[in-house]
All heavy atoms as an XYZ file, in Angstrom:
783
protein
N     114.145    112.424     98.125
C     113.233    112.676     97.038
C     113.477    111.683     95.905
O     112.523    111.173     95.323
C     113.417    114.113     96.557
C     112.384    114.542     95.597
S     110.794    114.806     96.335
C     110.500    116.457     95.852
N     114.724    111.402     95.605
C     115.040    110.466     94.526
C     114.520    109.067     94.840
O     113.956    108.397     93.969
C     116.546    110.436     94.278
N     114.687    108.632     96.080
C     114.209    107.299     96.459
C     112.692    107.220     96.364
O     112.143    106.228     95.884
C     114.676    106.968     97.871
N     112.002    108.258     96.801
C     110.547    108.278     96.718
C     110.086    108.263     95.264
O     109.148    107.544     94.908
C     109.983    109.504     97.439
C     108.473    109.648     97.412
C     107.781    108.439     98.044
C     108.056    110.932     98.118
N     110.751    109.017     94.426
C     110.414    109.057     93.002
C     110.461    107.658     92.399
O     109.585    107.279     91.623
C     111.372    110.004     92.247
O     111.259    111.300     92.804
C     111.045    110.055     90.772
N     111.452    106.883     92.781
C     111.601    105.518     92.269
C     110.451    104.616     92.700
O     110.100    103.678     91.985
C     112.919    104.915     92.753
C     114.136    105.593     92.202
C     114.380    105.238     90.751
O     114.106    104.098     90.349
O     114.840    106.120     90.006
N     109.863    104.883     93.852
C     108.800    104.025     94.388
C     107.424    104.323     93.809
O     106.543    103.474     93.835
C     108.737    104.165     95.911
C     109.953    103.675     96.682
C     109.814    104.028     98.153
C     110.149    102.179     96.499
N     107.221    105.535     93.310
C     105.896    105.950     92.844
C     105.656    105.566     91.388
O     106.501    105.806     90.533
C     105.735    107.470     92.989
C     105.869    108.042     94.389
C     105.758    109.563     94.340
C     104.843    107.443     95.336
N     104.481    105.006     91.134
C     104.091    104.758     89.744
C     103.875    106.095     89.053
O     103.572    107.106     89.691
C     102.793    103.953     89.676
C     102.937    102.527     90.090
C     101.697    101.701     89.802
O     101.759    100.527     90.027
N     100.596    102.243     89.324
N     103.991    106.130     87.746
C     103.805    107.369     86.983
C     102.411    107.945     87.185
O     102.231    109.156     87.206
C     104.071    107.128     85.506
N     101.410    107.077     87.380
C     100.022    107.527     87.538
C      99.551    107.526     88.989
O      98.355    107.459     89.261
C      99.089    106.665     86.688
C      99.110    105.191     87.104
O     100.016    104.786     87.868
O      98.229    104.446     86.649
N     100.479    107.625     89.939
C     100.147    107.597     91.363
C      99.107    108.662     91.718
O      99.046    109.725     91.100
C     101.428    107.773     92.218
C     102.026    109.156     92.049
C     101.159    107.467     93.686
N      98.297    108.346     92.735
C      97.294    109.295     93.243
C      97.556    109.538     94.727
O      97.943    108.624     95.445
C      95.894    108.729     93.058
C      95.501    108.586     91.603
C      94.201    107.815     91.472
C      93.814    107.617     90.034
N      94.776    106.900     89.223
N      97.337    110.764     95.165
C      97.447    111.118     96.575
C      96.144    111.793     96.984
O      95.716    112.753     96.330
C      98.623    112.064     96.824
C      98.796    112.430     98.295
C     100.208    112.149     98.752
C      98.455    113.879     98.524
N      95.513    111.262     98.045
C      94.272    111.821     98.572
C      94.421    112.036    100.070
O      95.203    111.340    100.722
C      93.106    110.864     98.325
C      92.880    110.548     96.873
C      91.835    109.460     96.696
O      92.017    108.382     97.280
O      90.851    109.725     95.990
N      93.646    112.975    100.616
C      93.678    113.278    102.042
C      92.253    113.500    102.553
O      91.892    114.619    102.904
C      94.529    114.515    102.304
C      95.957    114.358    101.905
S      96.930    115.870    102.115
C      96.233    116.903    100.853
N      91.428    112.447    102.575
C      90.047    112.659    103.008
C      89.997    113.169    104.441
O      90.825    112.761    105.248
C      89.421    111.282    102.890
C      90.547    110.317    102.759
C      91.752    111.064    102.309
N      89.122    114.055    104.773
C      88.029    114.608    103.984
C      88.403    115.894    103.228
O      87.533    116.568    102.692
C      86.966    114.911    105.027
C      87.775    115.341    106.216
C      89.018    114.465    106.170
N      89.682    116.234    103.175
C      90.112    117.433    102.452
C      89.757    117.250    100.971
O      90.131    116.237    100.370
C      91.633    117.671    102.616
C      92.086    118.880    101.830
C      91.992    117.809    104.087
N      89.056    118.189    100.383
C      88.600    118.026     99.000
C      89.670    118.370     97.966
O      89.453    119.179     97.063
C      87.410    118.975     98.913
C      87.762    120.077     99.855
C      88.520    119.402    100.988
N      90.831    117.765     98.107
C      91.918    117.990     97.162
C      92.625    116.655     96.948
O      92.687    115.822     97.851
C      92.896    119.068     97.686
C      93.623    118.612     98.928
C      93.887    119.471     96.624
N      93.108    116.434     95.748
C      93.870    115.239     95.447
C      94.826    115.570     94.316
O      94.674    116.560     93.627
C      92.964    114.064     95.082
C      92.141    114.304     93.864
C      92.458    113.998     92.563
C      90.873    114.947     93.817
N      91.469    114.407     91.721
C      90.469    114.994     92.474
C      90.026    115.491     94.786
C      89.279    115.564     92.064
C      88.841    116.052     94.377
C      88.468    116.079     93.040
N      95.806    114.698     94.157
C      96.825    114.892     93.134
C      96.986    113.592     92.362
O      96.948    112.514     92.942
C      98.160    115.294     93.774
C      98.045    116.539     94.578
C      97.734    116.487     95.930
C      98.203    117.779     93.983
C      97.597    117.646     96.666
C      98.069    118.943     94.719
C      97.757    118.875     96.062
N      97.141    113.695     91.063
C      97.311    112.534     90.204
C      98.556    112.732     89.351
O      98.747    113.795     88.767
C      96.081    112.344     89.291
O      94.930    112.194     90.109
C      96.227    111.106     88.423
N      99.386    111.700     89.326
C     100.619    111.738     88.554
C     101.824    111.998     89.443
O     101.760    112.776     90.388
N     102.906    111.318     89.126
C     104.131    111.406     89.940
C     104.599    112.850     90.096
O     104.908    113.300     91.202
C     105.225    110.558     89.310
C     106.497    110.538     90.126
C     107.630    109.789     89.432
N     107.293    108.415     89.184
C     107.415    107.819     87.989
N     107.863    108.482     86.945
N     107.097    106.555     87.855
N     104.643    113.621     89.018
C     105.146    114.997     89.102
C     104.275    115.859     90.005
O     104.788    116.627     90.822
C     105.236    115.624     87.713
C     106.330    114.998     86.860
O     107.238    114.345     87.422
O     106.265    115.145     85.627
N     102.960    115.741     89.874
C     102.043    116.538     90.705
C     102.166    116.160     92.173
O     102.187    117.030     93.057
C     100.603    116.363     90.225
N     102.259    114.871     92.449
C     102.383    114.414     93.841
C     103.697    114.906     94.434
O     103.729    115.432     95.556
C     102.260    112.878     93.918
C     102.685    112.360     95.288
C     100.835    112.436     93.589
N     104.782    114.766     93.705
C     106.079    115.205     94.220
C     106.138    116.716     94.423
O     106.724    117.195     95.399
C     107.205    114.736     93.298
C     107.452    113.225     93.315
C     108.427    112.844     92.212
C     107.935    112.755     94.673
N     105.536    117.485     93.519
C     105.486    118.951     93.700
C     104.753    119.306     94.984
O     105.200    120.163     95.754
C     104.810    119.621     92.504
C     105.738    119.986     91.396
C     105.113    120.934     90.365
N     103.826    120.476     89.865
C     103.668    119.648     88.837
N     104.723    119.178     88.207
N     102.460    119.300     88.443
N     103.609    118.656     95.212
C     102.850    118.922     96.443
C     103.681    118.562     97.668
O     103.775    119.355     98.612
C     101.533    118.144     96.456
C     100.885    118.145     97.801
C     100.231    119.281     98.260
C     100.947    117.036     98.621
C      99.649    119.302     99.520
C     100.375    117.048     99.887
C      99.726    118.191    100.331
N     104.269    117.380     97.677
C     105.050    116.952     98.835
C     106.227    117.883     99.097
O     106.502    118.242    100.241
C     105.529    115.512     98.652
C     104.438    114.442     98.657
C     105.035    113.083     98.318
C     103.707    114.412     99.980
N     106.910    118.289     98.051
C     108.061    119.186     98.213
C     107.631    120.534     98.768
O     108.330    121.121     99.609
C     108.778    119.358     96.878
N     106.494    121.036     98.325
C     106.038    122.365     98.746
C     105.350    122.363    100.104
O     105.457    123.334    100.854
C     105.080    122.934     97.695
N     104.633    121.300    100.442
C     103.760    121.344    101.618
C     104.041    120.307    102.695
O     103.616    120.486    103.826
C     102.311    121.173    101.160
C     101.819    122.208    100.189
C     101.562    123.503    100.836
N     100.608    123.276    101.905
C      99.845    124.179    102.439
N      99.907    125.394    102.002
N      99.029    123.892    103.408
N     104.700    119.222    102.351
C     104.802    118.136    103.322
C     106.206    117.924    103.875
O     106.365    117.622    105.045
C     104.292    116.839    102.691
N     107.208    118.061    103.037
C     108.567    117.800    103.500
C     109.035    118.919    104.420
O     108.710    120.081    104.223
C     109.526    117.660    102.330
C     109.296    116.406    101.524
C     109.574    116.387    100.185
C     108.803    115.254    102.101
C     109.377    115.248     99.426
C     108.594    114.105    101.367
C     108.888    114.104    100.013
N     109.807    118.548    105.417
C     110.336    119.497    106.388
C     111.848    119.292    106.480
O     112.437    118.589    105.676
C     109.689    119.261    107.766
O     110.044    117.956    108.229
C     108.176    119.385    107.703
N     112.426    119.876    107.506
C     113.866    119.679    107.733
C     114.145    118.222    108.076
O     113.318    117.547    108.683
C     114.342    120.531    108.905
C     114.411    121.987    108.653
C     114.973    122.680    109.856
N     114.506    122.002    111.079
C     114.612    122.482    112.295
N     115.168    123.639    112.495
N     114.182    121.823    113.336
N     115.321    117.763    107.712
C     115.732    116.398    108.042
C     115.616    116.179    109.550
O     116.029    117.024    110.338
C     117.160    116.162    107.583
N     115.015    115.078    109.943
C     114.861    114.736    111.355
C     113.576    115.233    111.980
O     113.276    114.884    113.119
N     112.791    116.037    111.269
C     111.546    116.571    111.838
C     110.340    115.674    111.585
O     109.251    115.941    112.070
C     111.253    117.969    111.295
C     112.100    119.035    111.975
O     112.787    118.709    112.963
O     112.076    120.180    111.514
N     110.534    114.611    110.796
C     109.477    113.640    110.541
C     110.020    112.256    110.845
O     111.154    111.934    110.500
C     108.997    113.697    109.077
C     108.300    115.018    108.792
C     108.054    112.535    108.761
C     107.861    115.177    107.347
N     109.186    111.453    111.481
C     109.527    110.061    111.741
C     108.345    109.211    111.274
O     107.194    109.511    111.607
C     109.778    109.853    113.238
O     109.989    108.486    113.511
N     108.627    108.186    110.489
C     107.585    107.299    109.980
C     107.716    105.938    110.660
O     108.822    105.388    110.749
C     107.705    107.134    108.475
C     107.671    108.440    107.690
S     106.116    109.322    107.788
C     105.216    108.574    106.458
N     106.584    105.408    111.127
C     106.553    104.092    111.760
C     105.732    103.168    110.863
O     104.569    103.469    110.562
C     105.918    104.177    113.169
C     105.780    102.802    113.783
C     106.746    105.091    114.064
N     106.334    102.078    110.434
C     105.637    101.139    109.565
C     104.522    100.439    110.317
O     104.674    100.049    111.476
C     106.619    100.112    109.004
C     107.728    100.673    108.124
C     108.662     99.558    107.683
C     107.162    101.393    106.924
N     103.397    100.247    109.648
C     102.258     99.545    110.206
C     101.457     98.986    109.033
O     101.964     98.918    107.912
C     101.418    100.469    111.133
O     100.426     99.685    111.790
C     100.800    101.625    110.393
N     100.241     98.574    109.272
C      99.367     98.073    108.205
C      97.943     98.475    108.528
O      97.583     98.643    109.700
C      99.485     96.555    108.085
N      97.132     98.626    107.483
C      95.727     98.982    107.648
C      94.915     98.275    106.563
O      95.231     98.398    105.377
C      95.530    100.491    107.550
N      93.918     97.541    106.985
C      93.060     96.828    106.031
C      93.866     95.962    105.067
O      93.579     95.905    103.876
C      92.178     97.810    105.250
C      91.231     98.554    106.158
O      90.760     98.017    107.144
N      90.980     99.798    105.829
N      94.900     95.311    105.578
C      95.708     94.426    104.756
C      96.666     95.128    103.812
O      97.260     94.488    102.949
N      96.817     96.437    103.956
C      97.717     97.200    103.090
C      98.854     97.784    103.923
O      98.667     98.087    105.105
C      96.964     98.349    102.413
C      95.872     97.891    101.480
C      95.210     99.089    100.819
O      95.442     99.338     99.651
N      94.398     99.806    101.560
N     100.017     97.983    103.312
C     101.092     98.642    104.048
C     100.695    100.078    104.379
O      99.958    100.723    103.628
C     102.277     98.605    103.079
C     101.695     98.358    101.734
C     100.381     97.664    101.936
N     101.181    100.533    105.513
C     100.864    101.891    105.960
C     102.031    102.420    106.780
O     102.917    101.674    107.188
C      99.579    101.893    106.789
N     102.006    103.730    107.007
C     103.013    104.373    107.850
C     102.326    105.428    108.703
O     101.476    106.171    108.220
C     104.106    105.007    107.006
N     102.694    105.453    109.967
C     102.209    106.485    110.877
C     103.284    107.566    110.934
O     104.458    107.267    111.140
C     101.960    105.902    112.262
N     102.873    108.808    110.718
C     103.825    109.920    110.659
C     103.787    110.725    111.947
O     102.734    111.165    112.391
C     103.493    110.838    109.489
C     104.407    112.041    109.402
C     104.028    112.979    108.272
O     103.397    112.555    107.284
O     104.383    114.163    108.381
N     104.972    110.935    112.507
C     105.157    111.835    113.645
C     105.910    113.054    113.136
O     106.826    112.930    112.317
C     105.974    111.162    114.742
C     105.253    110.047    115.464
C     105.267    108.746    114.976
C     104.561    110.299    116.640
C     104.615    107.722    115.638
C     103.913    109.280    117.317
C     103.944    107.993    116.813
O     103.285    106.980    117.471
N     105.543    114.231    113.648
C     106.247    115.466    113.288
C     106.742    116.163    114.553
O     106.039    116.220    115.553
C     105.329    116.424    112.534
C     105.064    115.948    111.138
C     104.502    117.039    110.298
N     104.371    116.539    108.936
C     104.540    117.271    107.871
N     104.843    118.533    107.979
N     104.396    116.746    106.685
N     107.933    116.729    114.442
C     108.534    117.444    115.569
C     107.843    118.792    115.754
O     107.678    119.565    114.822
C     110.023    117.674    115.313
C     110.766    118.267    116.501
C     112.252    118.414    116.240
N     112.867    117.238    115.646
C     113.202    116.118    116.307
N     112.946    116.024    117.600
N     113.772    115.107    115.679
N     107.423    119.063    116.994
C     106.813    120.340    117.336
C     107.862    121.365    117.743
O     109.053    121.043    117.854
N     107.427    122.584    117.968
C     108.350    123.645    118.382
C     109.012    123.329    119.721
O     110.081    123.840    120.022
C     107.618    124.982    118.447
C     107.229    125.493    117.078
C     106.550    126.849    117.145
O     106.666    127.538    118.177
O     105.916    127.217    116.147
N     108.367    122.463    120.521
C     108.923    122.065    121.809
C     109.853    120.855    121.684
O     110.273    120.278    122.670
C     107.811    121.765    122.805
C     106.881    120.665    122.315
O     107.091    120.132    121.197
O     105.926    120.336    123.048
N     110.176    120.447    120.449
C     111.084    119.355    120.127
C     110.488    117.966    120.360
O     111.189    116.971    120.291
C     112.409    119.500    120.888
C     113.578    118.939    120.098
O     113.550    119.004    118.862
O     114.512    118.409    120.737
N     109.191    117.877    120.644
C     108.516    116.596    120.859
C     107.948    116.107    119.521
O     107.345    116.875    118.777
C     107.382    116.741    121.906
C     106.584    115.460    122.030
C     107.963    117.158    123.250
N     108.153    114.822    119.240
C     107.585    114.201    118.045
C     106.140    113.814    118.372
O     105.892    113.029    119.283
C     108.387    112.961    117.639
C     109.831    113.257    117.275
S     110.029    114.299    115.817
C     109.836    113.117    114.520
N     105.190    114.390    117.618
C     103.763    114.171    117.867
C     103.091    113.479    116.685
O     103.470    113.686    115.531
C     103.069    115.502    118.106
C     103.408    116.124    119.425
C     102.404    117.233    119.798
N     102.634    117.655    121.168
C     103.681    118.347    121.583
N     104.601    118.717    120.729
N     103.815    118.683    122.847
N     102.068    112.696    117.016
C     101.270    112.034    115.979
C     100.748    113.080    115.012
O     100.265    114.138    115.418
C     100.118    111.279    116.636
N     100.843    112.791    113.707
C     100.410    113.726    112.686
C      99.392    113.110    111.739
O      98.303    113.645    111.561
C     101.615    114.237    111.903
C     101.269    115.197    110.820
N     101.003    114.789    109.531
C     101.125    116.542    110.825
C     100.702    115.844    108.794
N     100.776    116.923    109.555
N      99.741    111.977    111.124
C      98.869    111.405    110.098
C      99.195    109.936    109.885
O     100.250    109.446    110.279
C      99.027    112.175    108.786
O     100.390    112.235    108.414
N      98.252    109.250    109.235
C      98.442    107.851    108.850
C      98.344    107.782    107.330
O      97.404    108.309    106.734
C      97.386    106.937    109.499
C      97.534    105.509    109.006
C      97.489    106.993    111.024
N      99.334    107.154    106.710
C      99.428    107.035    105.258
C      99.165    105.580    104.864
O      99.931    104.696    105.249
C     100.834    107.412    104.771
C     101.263    108.776    105.179
N     101.505    109.766    104.259
C     101.497    109.332    106.406
C     101.872    110.870    104.897
N     101.873    110.627    106.200
N      98.121    105.344    104.111
C      97.805    104.004    103.614
C      98.326    103.914    102.179
O      98.013    104.775    101.348
C      96.285    103.732    103.630
C      95.650    104.133    104.957
C      96.003    102.274    103.251
C      96.165    103.425    106.163
N      99.095    102.890    101.893
C      99.697    102.728    100.571
C      98.981    101.629     99.792
O      98.782    100.531    100.310
C     101.176    102.371    100.700
C     102.028    103.324    101.535
C     103.447    102.794    101.658
C     102.012    104.714    100.948
N      98.626    101.935     98.568
C      98.061    100.935     97.668
C      99.136    100.603     96.644
O      99.633    101.501     95.949
C      96.798    101.477     96.955
O      95.843    101.834     97.956
C      96.205    100.433     96.025
N      99.502     99.330     96.596
C     100.566     98.917     95.697
C     100.007     98.536     94.339
O      98.933     97.942     94.239
C     101.335     97.746     96.302
C     101.955     98.019     97.674
C     102.704     96.791     98.160
C     102.856     99.233     97.641
N     100.730     98.894     93.298
C     100.371     98.550     91.928
C     101.415     97.633     91.337
O     102.322     97.164     92.032
N     101.333     97.397     90.055
C     102.238     96.480     89.366
C     103.681     96.964     89.361
O     104.611     96.155     89.374
C     101.760     96.272     87.933
N     103.891     98.298     89.387
C     105.252     98.824     89.271
C     105.660     99.744     90.421
O     106.669    100.429     90.324
C     105.425     99.586     87.939
O     104.509    100.688     87.907
C     105.198     98.680     86.746
N     104.891     99.756     91.499
C     105.243    100.604     92.637
C     104.015    101.042     93.409
O     102.973    100.383     93.369
N     104.126    102.169     94.077
C     103.016    102.712     94.848
C     102.031    103.361     93.883
O     102.377    104.292     93.171
C     103.504    103.727     95.897
C     104.434    103.046     96.907
C     102.310    104.384     96.611
C     105.139    103.998     97.849
N     100.800    102.839     93.863
C      99.762    103.329     92.951
C      98.947    104.445     93.581
O      98.422    105.302     92.874
C      98.844    102.193     92.526
N      98.833    104.427     94.919
C      98.038    105.456     95.598
C      98.477    105.579     97.046
O      98.918    104.608     97.659
C      96.556    105.120     95.534
N      98.328    106.774     97.562
C      98.543    107.053     98.979
C      97.326    107.804     99.476
O      96.946    108.830     98.896
C      99.800    107.920     99.195
O     100.928    107.257     98.646
C     100.035    108.182    100.662
N      96.736    107.274    100.536
C      95.620    107.952    101.184
C      96.107    108.381    102.559
O      96.542    107.541    103.357
C      94.394    107.031    101.306
O      94.077    106.524    100.001
C      93.198    107.781    101.863
N      96.092    109.679    102.804
C      96.632    110.242    104.037
C      95.486    110.723    104.909
O      94.676    111.544    104.485
C      97.588    111.421    103.730
C      98.165    111.985    105.020
C      98.689    110.982    102.779
N      95.429    110.192    106.122
C      94.423    110.609    107.096
C      95.101    111.518    108.115
O      95.933    111.067    108.894
C      93.792    109.391    107.768
C      93.024    108.528    106.808
C      93.632    107.455    106.171
C      91.699    108.817    106.513
C      92.928    106.668    105.274
C      90.987    108.039    105.608
C      91.602    106.957    104.993
N      94.752    112.796    108.062
C      95.352    113.803    108.947
C      94.597    113.827    110.274
O      94.011    114.833    110.655
C      95.295    115.181    108.280
C      96.007    115.292    106.939
C      95.662    116.599    106.243
C      97.504    115.166    107.132
N      94.632    112.706    110.986
C      93.851    112.548    112.211
C      94.668    111.799    113.259
O      94.680    110.561    113.277
C      92.561    111.792    111.890
C      91.634    111.667    113.078
O      92.013    112.088    114.203
O      90.524    111.142    112.890
N      95.355    112.520    114.136
C      96.188    111.866    115.149
C      95.413    110.915    116.058
O      95.997    109.990    116.617
C      96.760    113.039    115.954
C      96.714    114.196    115.021
C      95.494    113.978    114.172
N      94.109    111.095    116.196
C      93.343    110.194    117.067
C      93.334    108.761    116.528
O      93.037    107.828    117.278
C      91.916    110.712    117.247
O      91.165    110.552    116.061
N      93.680    108.558    115.266
C      93.730    107.215    114.694
C      94.883    106.380    115.249
O      94.860    105.160    115.168
C      93.853    107.290    113.174
C      92.666    107.877    112.418
C      93.006    108.031    110.942
C      91.436    107.011    112.603
N      95.900    107.030    115.800
C      97.083    106.315    116.268
C      96.733    105.265    117.312
O      97.338    104.193    117.331
C      98.123    107.296    116.804
C      98.962    107.926    115.721
C      98.367    108.608    114.663
C     100.330    107.840    115.744
C      99.119    109.191    113.663
C     101.109    108.412    114.741
C     100.501    109.083    113.696
N      95.769    105.527    118.148
C      95.387    104.544    119.166
C      94.850    103.263    118.534
O      95.042    102.172    119.071
C      94.375    105.141    120.153
O      93.170    105.446    119.471
N      94.203    103.360    117.383
C      93.705    102.169    116.689
C      94.844    101.260    116.214
O      94.639    100.079    115.985
C      92.870    102.579    115.468
O      91.746    103.319    115.871
N      96.025    101.826    116.062
C      97.192    101.069    115.636
C      98.089    100.701    116.827
O      99.176    100.168    116.640
C      98.005    101.891    114.615
C      97.280    102.097    113.321
C      96.473    103.216    113.151
C      97.373    101.183    112.285
C      95.791    103.416    111.955
C      96.701    101.369    111.095
C      95.893    102.490    110.929
N      97.637    101.022    118.038
C      98.428    100.738    119.224
C      99.650    101.613    119.336
O     100.648    101.224    119.956
N      99.592    102.809    118.739
C     100.749    103.725    118.740
C     100.505    104.890    119.680
O      99.379    105.410    119.784
C     100.989    104.248    117.320
C     101.395    103.191    116.295
C     101.353    103.764    114.895
C     102.772    102.644    116.624
N     101.550    105.364    120.334
C     101.417    106.511    121.233
C     101.257    107.814    120.448
O     101.602    107.882    119.265
C     102.742    106.509    122.009
C     103.721    105.884    121.057
C     102.932    104.845    120.284
N     100.769    108.839    121.113
C     100.598    110.146    120.474
C     101.902    110.943    120.400
O     101.994    111.888    119.631
C      99.535    110.958    121.192
C      98.102    110.419    121.045
C      97.137    111.248    121.884
C      97.692    110.398    119.592
N     102.904    110.540    121.198
C     104.214    111.196    121.149
C     105.296    110.128    121.151
O     105.089    108.999    121.587
C     104.431    112.141    122.349
O     104.339    111.382    123.563
C     103.421    113.271    122.357
N     106.476    110.562    120.667
C     107.641    109.657    120.653
C     108.822    110.366    121.238
O     109.018    111.507    121.072
C     107.982    109.250    119.233
C     106.937    108.366    118.626
C     107.393    107.795    117.349
N     108.462    106.864    117.648
C     109.213    106.281    116.740
N     109.020    106.520    115.504
N     110.168    105.453    117.062
């Protein structure tokens, strides 16, 4: 959490289209992530990639059967002092567009 806090700009935005919810500001984004996104250590694996010329990460999450499955793609928009925005696509079918498998 501390490392992520250092990377986020104070005015960072988090969106998850087409979900009609978004968060603005480091504190709001971190509260959401802590409450809804973070899991036990080792239950999430991020694979670095790129989308539309921007850095991105493909997220795998561990299922009850212990298999890491495609979960979402996070597109990062960089600003002058860190990550200015994160757009999260909760669509595992996108993984094939990045040449990534659905399980790890």
